[in-house]
Structures are given as C-alpha cells and as structure tokens.
C-alpha positions in Angstrom: -19.9 58.5 -16.1 -21.1 55.4 -17.6 -19.0 52.2 -17.3 -18.0 50.2 -20.6 -20.9 47.8 -20.5 -23.5 50.7 -20.2 -21.8 52.6 -23.0 -22.1 49.5 -25.3 -25.8 49.1 -24.4 -26.2 52.9 -25.1 -24.4 52.4 -28.5 -26.6 49.6 -29.5 -29.8 51.7 -28.8 -28.5 54.9 -30.5 -27.6 53.1 -33.8 -31.3 52.3 -34.4 -32.3 55.8 -34.3 -29.1 57.0 -36.1 -29.8 54.8 -39.2 -33.4 56.1 -39.6 -32.7 59.8 -38.9 -32.2 62.5 -41.3 -28.9 64.6 -41.6 -29.7 67.3 -39.0 -31.3 64.7 -36.7 -28.2 62.8 -36.9 -26.1 65.7 -35.8 -28.4 66.0 -32.6 -28.2 62.3 -31.8 -24.3 62.3 -32.1 -24.2 65.4 -29.9 -26.2 63.7 -27.3 -24.3 60.4 -27.6 -21.0 62.3 -27.1 -22.3 64.1 -24.0 -23.4 60.9 -22.3 -20.3 58.8 -23.2 -17.5 61.2 -23.2 -16.2 60.1 -26.5 -14.5 62.5 -28.9 -16.6 63.1 -32.1 -14.4 61.1 -34.4 -14.5 58.0 -32.3 -18.3 58.3 -31.6 -18.9 58.2 -35.2 -16.7 54.9 -35.6 -18.4 53.3 -32.6 -22.0 53.9 -34.2 -20.6 52.7 -37.6 -19.2 49.3 -35.9 -22.5 48.9 -34.1 -24.5 48.6 -37.1 -22.9 45.1 -37.8 -22.0 44.0 -34.2 -23.6 43.9 -30.9 -21.0 44.9 -28.3 -23.2 43.3 -25.7 -22.5 39.8 -27.0 -19.2 38.6 -25.6 -16.8 37.0 -28.0 -15.9 33.3 -27.0 -12.1 32.8 -27.0 -11.1 29.2 -27.6 -7.8 28.7 -26.2 -6.1 25.4 -27.0 -3.7 24.2 -24.3 -0.6 22.3 -25.4 -0.6 18.7 -23.9 1.8 18.2 -21.0 0.9 14.6 -21.1 0.2 13.2 -24.6 -2.6 10.6 -24.0 -1.3 8.4 -26.7 2.3 8.4 -25.2 1.6 8.2 -21.5 -1.8 6.4 -21.3 -0.1 2.9 -21.9 2.5 3.0 -19.1 0.1 4.8 -16.8 -2.6 2.2 -17.2 -0.1 -0.5 -16.8 0.9 1.0 -13.2 -2.9 1.4 -12.6 -3.6 -2.2 -13.4 -0.6 -3.3 -11.2 -2.0 -1.4 -8.3 -5.4 -3.2 -8.6 -7.1 -0.1 -9.9 -6.9 2.3 -7.1 -7.9 5.9 -7.5 -5.6 8.6 -8.7 -5.2 10.1 -5.2 -3.6 6.9 -3.8 -1.7 5.9 -7.0 0.2 9.2 -7.5 2.4 8.8 -4.4 2.9 5.2 -5.2 4.5 5.8 -8.7 8.0 6.4 -7.6 8.2 3.3 -5.4 6.5 1.1 -8.0 9.1 2.4 -10.7 12.0 1.8 -8.3 10.8 -1.8 -7.6 9.9 -2.7 -11.2 13.2 -1.2 -12.6 15.1 -3.2 -9.8 13.6 -6.5 -10.9 14.1 -5.6 -14.8 10.4 -5.6 -15.6 10.0 -2.0 -16.6 11.1 -1.1 -20.2 9.8 2.5 -20.7 12.1 5.4 -21.5 13.5 7.8 -18.9 11.3 10.6 -20.3 8.3 8.5 -19.6 9.4 7.9 -15.9 9.8 11.6 -15.5 6.4 12.3 -16.6 4.8 9.6 -14.5 6.6 11.0 -11.4 5.5 14.4 -11.9 1.8 13.5 -12.9 -0.9 14.8 -10.5 -3.8 12.7 -9.2 -6.5 14.7 -11.0 -4.7 14.1 -14.4 -4.4 10.4 -13.6 -8.2 10.1 -13.0 -8.9 12.3 -16.0 -6.6 10.2 -18.3 -8.1 6.9 -17.0 -11.7 7.7 -17.3 -12.3 6.3 -20.8 -11.1 2.9 -19.6 -12.3 2.8 -16.0 -15.1 0.5 -15.2 -16.8 0.2 -11.9 -18.6 -2.8 -10.3 -21.1 -2.2 -7.6 -21.8 -5.6 -6.1 -22.9 -6.0 -2.6 -22.8 -9.2 -0.4 -25.0 -10.4 2.5 -24.5 -9.9 6.3 -24.0 -13.1 8.1 -23.4 -11.8 11.6 -25.2 -13.9 14.2 -25.2 -12.4 17.8 -23.1 -14.1 20.5 -24.7 -13.3 23.8 -22.6 -15.5 26.2 -20.0 -13.0 27.4 -21.5 -9.8 26.4 -21.5 -8.4 29.9 -17.8 -9.3 30.4 -16.6 -7.9 27.1 -17.0 -4.1 27.1 -18.2 -1.9 24.4 -15.5 0.2 23.0 -15.3 3.8 23.7 -13.0 6.5 22.7 -10.9 6.1 25.9 -10.2 2.2 25.5 -7.7 2.6 22.8 -4.5 4.6 21.9 -5.1 4.8 18.2 -1.8 6.7 17.6 0.3 3.7 17.9 0.0 0.4 15.9 -1.2 -2.8 17.5 -4.9 -2.1 18.0 -6.9 -4.2 15.4 -10.5 -4.3 14.3 -11.6 -7.8 13.2 -14.5 -9.0 11.0 -15.6 -12.1 8.9 -17.0 -12.3 5.4 -18.9 -15.2 4.0 -17.9 -16.8 0.7 -21.3 -18.6 -0.1 -22.0 -17.4 -3.4 -25.9 -17.0 -3.5 -26.6 -20.1 -1.5 -26.5 -19.8 2.3 -27.0 -23.5 2.9 -24.2 -26.1 3.6 -20.6 -25.5 4.4 -18.5 -22.9 3.0 -15.3 -20.8 3.6 -15.2 -17.8 5.6 -12.6 -14.8 5.2 -11.0 -13.3 8.4 -9.9 -9.7 8.2 -8.1 -7.8 11.0 -7.1 -4.3 10.2 -4.7 -2.1 12.3 -6.6 1.3 13.0 -3.3 3.3 13.2 -1.4 2.3 10.1 -4.0 0.2 8.1 -1.7 -3.0 8.2 -4.0 -5.8 7.0 -4.0 -9.6 8.2 -6.0 -12.0 6.1 -7.0 -15.8 6.8 -9.4 -18.2 5.2 -11.4 -20.4 7.5 -13.2 -23.6 6.7 -16.1 -22.5 8.8 -17.1 -19.7 11.3 -16.7 -21.9 14.5 -15.0 -20.5 17.7 -12.0 -22.9 17.4 -11.5 -22.1 13.6 -11.7 -18.4 13.9 -9.3 -18.5 17.0 -6.8 -20.7 15.3 -6.8 -18.3 12.5 -6.2 -15.3 14.6 -3.2 -17.0 16.2 -1.6 -17.7 12.8 -2.3 -14.0 11.8 -0.6 -12.7 15.0 2.4 -14.9 14.5 3.0 -13.4 11.1 3.1 -9.9 12.6 6.4 -8.3 13.5 4.9 -6.1 16.3 2.7 -7.1 19.2 -1.3 -7.0 19.1 -2.4 -4.6 21.9 -6.1 -4.6 21.2 -8.9 -6.5 19.2 -12.2 -4.9 18.6 -15.0 -7.1 17.0 -18.6 -7.1 16.2 -21.1 -8.9 18.3 -20.9 -12.3 16.4 -20.5 -15.4 18.1 -17.4 -16.3 16.3 -15.7 -13.5 18.4 -17.9 -13.2 21.6 -16.9 -16.6 23.1 -14.9 -18.1 26.0 -12.0 -19.2 23.8 -11.1 -15.7 22.5 -11.9 -14.0 25.7 -9.6 -16.3 27.8 -6.8 -16.0 25.2 -7.0 -12.1 25.3 -6.7 -12.2 29.1 -3.8 -14.5 29.0 -1.9 -12.5 26.5 -2.9 -9.1 28.0 -4.8 -7.8 24.9 -7.7 -5.4 25.3 -10.8 -7.0 24.0 -13.7 -4.8 23.2 -16.9 -5.1 21.1 -18.8 -2.7 18.8 -22.4 -1.5 19.6 -25.1 -4.0 18.2 -26.3 -2.8 14.9 -23.7 0.0 14.5 -21.5 -1.0 11.6 -19.7 2.3 11.7 -18.2 1.3 15.0 -15.9 -0.9 13.1 -15.5 1.3 10.0 -11.8 0.6 9.4 -12.3 -3.2 8.9 -15.6 -2.8 7.3 -14.2 -0.8 4.4 -11.3 -3.2 4.2 -13.7 -6.3 3.8 -14.3 -5.1 0.3 -10.9 -3.8 -0.7 -9.0 -6.7 1.0 -11.3 -9.8 0.6 -14.0 -9.1 -2.0 -11.8 -7.4 -4.4 -9.5 -10.6 -4.6 -12.1 -13.3 -4.0 -15.1 -11.8 -5.2 -18.5 -13.3 -4.3 -17.8 -16.9 -5.4 -18.9 -19.8 -3.3 -15.7 -21.5 -1.8 -16.5 -24.9 -0.4 -14.2 -27.7 -2.0 -10.7 -28.4 -0.6 -9.2 -27.5 -4.0 -11.1 -24.0 -4.0 -10.0 -23.5 -0.3 -6.3 -24.1 -1.2 -6.4 -21.7 -4.1 -8.2 -19.0 -2.2 -5.8 -19.2 0.6 -2.7 -18.7 -1.7 -4.6 -15.8 -3.0 -5.0 -14.1 0.4 -1.4 -14.8 1.2 -0.2 -12.9 -1.7 -2.9 -10.1 -1.3 -1.8 -9.6 2.3 1.7 -8.8 1.0 0.4 -6.7 -1.8 -1.8 -4.5 0.3 0.7 -4.0 3.1 3.7 -3.2 1.0 2.5 -1.9 -2.3 -0.9 -0.3 -1.9 -1.3 3.0 -0.3 -4.2 4.4 1.7 -5.1 7.7 3.3 -6.1 8.4 6.9 -8.6 11.0 8.2 -6.9 13.6 10.1 -9.8 16.1 10.7 -13.5 16.6 10.0 -15.1 19.9 10.3 -18.8 20.6 9.8 -19.8 24.2 8.9 -23.6 24.6 8.4 -24.5 21.9 5.8 -21.1 21.3 4.4 -18.5 18.9 5.9 -14.8 19.3 5.2 -12.5 16.3 5.6 -8.8 16.5 5.7 -6.7 13.5 4.9 -3.0 12.7 5.3 -0.6 11.8 2.4 -1.3 8.5 1.0 1.2 5.9 2.2 1.6 2.0 2.3 1.1 0.5 5.7 4.8 -0.6 5.5 5.9 3.0 5.0 3.6 4.1 7.9 5.2 1.6 10.2 8.8 2.6 9.3 7.9 6.3 9.7 6.8 5.7 13.4 10.3 4.6 14.1 9.1 2.0 16.8 10.7 -1.2 15.3 14.1 -2.7 16.2 16.6 -3.3 13.5 15.8 -7.1 13.4 12.1 -6.3 12.7 13.0 -3.8 10.1 15.1 -6.4 8.3 12.5 -8.9 8.6 10.2 -6.6 6.7 12.8 -5.5 4.3 13.4 -8.9 3.3 9.7 -9.5 2.3 9.7 -6.1 0.5 12.8 -6.8 -1.5 11.6 -10.3 -2.6 8.5 -9.0 -4.2 7.3 -6.3 -6.6 3.6 -5.3 -7.5 3.7 -6.7 -10.9 4.8 -10.1 -9.9 2.2 -10.2 -7.1 -0.6 -8.9 -9.5 0.2 -11.5 -12.1 0.3 -14.4 -9.6 -3.0 -13.2 -8.1 -4.9 -13.1 -11.5 -3.7 -16.4 -12.5 -4.9 -17.8 -9.2 -8.3 -15.9 -9.7 -8.7 -17.5 -13.0 -7.8 -20.9 -11.7 -10.5 -20.4 -8.9 -13.1 -19.3 -11.3 -12.6 -22.4 -13.4 -13.0 -24.7 -10.4 -16.1 -22.9 -9.3 -17.7 -23.3 -12.8 -16.9 -26.9 -12.7 -18.4 -27.2 -9.3 -21.7 -25.5 -10.2 
C-alpha cells in the first residue's frame, strides 16, 4: 500500500493522462488509480479533479502569529534601563540579577514602573532579554598592548602553579595582573591598574598605581588586602618583574601566603584575572592615557566605585564541567551569581564579617553607582582631551 506522499505523487501524474484521454480510456485510468491507491471510486474522481488545479506535493506554508508575552514597546524601556545599570552584561548574567536590582532600586525609591512591569521583568528569560535588546546593542572590540617584562631574580624560588598547589573550592586564592593606561604612547610615566581576582567566588580587588615599580605594586596589594573581609591564602601572578621580586616574596612568606607564578608565555594559566582585566579595568577606564595627578585621582575614584559595583551588583558564571566528544566541546556553567552572594552561600563568614558586607550592600544601589561612575568617566575624558 502506498503512503500518503506517494499517493499524492501518483495523483499528480495520473491527472495529466486523465485530461487528455477519451471516455473509455478515462474509465481504464480510473480503475488503475483505484487499484493502486485503495480509494473508493467517488473519492478517486474528486482527488483527480482537485489535482487539476493544485499540486499536493507542494506543502502549504502555515504562518502562525504568536501573541506577544512581552510587548517590546512596553517592556523594552524598563529592560534597557536595567541593562544600562548593569553595565551592559549579557542576558544570561542579567536575568538572575533582575529581582535583586528591583528590590534595591525600590528600597531607595528610584524605580517608578508598575507592578505588572516588575512581574514581567522577573519572569523574562535570558534569551528573550538578548532578543529584545539586539536592536540597541552595540559592541566595541578594542584591544590593548601587553607590557609584561620578565622578572628573573627569584624565578627559581617562586614555583610554577600546578593543580595541587591551591584549593580552589574555598575563597582566598587570588590571581593578580597589571594593565597599562598609556593610551597609544608607551613613553614617559603613566598609571597602571592592578587587578586581583578570587578564583573561587570571583571577588575583585582594584587599585591604580602611579607606576609599576615593586614598592608601588606591593603597597597597592596591601591596601587591597586590608579591604578584604576574609584572609588571602594564595597569590598567583605572571612572570613580570612587578610581582617576581624580593619585596612581595618576603611579604608572602611572613603572612603565610602561597605565592606561585604562571608558566612564561601561557596567558591561560591566569585566565580568571585575564578576563577580568577587560570587564573590571578596561570597561571602566578604557584605553585612555592616565598621567596627571588630576586624572589619577578621578580614575582612582572610578575604580573604588567599580569594585563595589562588580562585587555586589554584577553577576558572573563559573565553569563547572567541560566535556569533549569528538570535535564538539560541551561546557556546563553554574547559575549566575554576584561575588557577594557566592561568598554568603559558602557560609564561612562570622556575623561581624557578614554585617560589614551588608552595610556596604545597603548603602548603595546599581543605578547610583552607574550614574556616579559615568559622571566621573566623562570628567576623566575631558581632562584627557585637554591634556592632549
């Protein structure tokens, strides 16, 4: 017995012969058609008649118009506002942050949208966020220069980090790196950004140094550690001379901090801090040249606010598992959380430490921080234009 597709193809072929045949021949063709398809005589005649004007082999396209769950004209403005406040992160990282943002913005009376809009924003998925924001999303792909100069003095005393050196399931192990704010001119004196990132929870510490000397970097690292509510257990750096030196080496020995270094020329060894160099330093200070005292002061204020913003109000994901099957690699990430929420979730802090963090969290909201940061960024740009 023929299937439906085959019957439709046979009907399309039979109809050409049927139209050109005489009365007796049509009877013979119809008998043959009934025998092959199993149709009754009445239905067979109707099938051939319809096939004269319509080819059943051509599928009819059905255009289904879905009703809008999220009307772009209504939801886009508040959604783009939250996206703007979050410093333009992707939908996957923004979606779990929306309830926290709404809570904090309502707490400080800076959110004036209706409850129905809030309900839609809380339910919206990451993919829908990205789809709605596509028309207004603009990406910048700028790339800076590497300024790492090898420090060879203590390489034989500072070990290369291996998988066994650290326990990355507890906070306290940091990767450290520097970023040059030299503009397009490498000559003269200019500021350096110092970034330390906790491998376990993604907690970020940011400082601006007037130069990349050993003493300047060391003093900046001490200031960063004093701001931290928990203890630094390990530091992993690249092979630059600002880290591979006697000052930092002796300090780590005294404070019982595990000090390791990455392999020379292997940037992926410090992948956690390397990716934060853009999201934590370049995103907020860009590629401007910072050299005057006024510029240094403004940039330092920006990084102070950016550190609070990233740690308390910007989520990130952590790679849980990576599996390679043939040529395809599957990666599994955990739920996006802010470093603050990750730290609380581990339940390792004392009540006084929790209270210290909560005071910072309750004093700020993401809209206030973003507004202040952008005002300072504009001020920094104006001083840079004047300097040039």
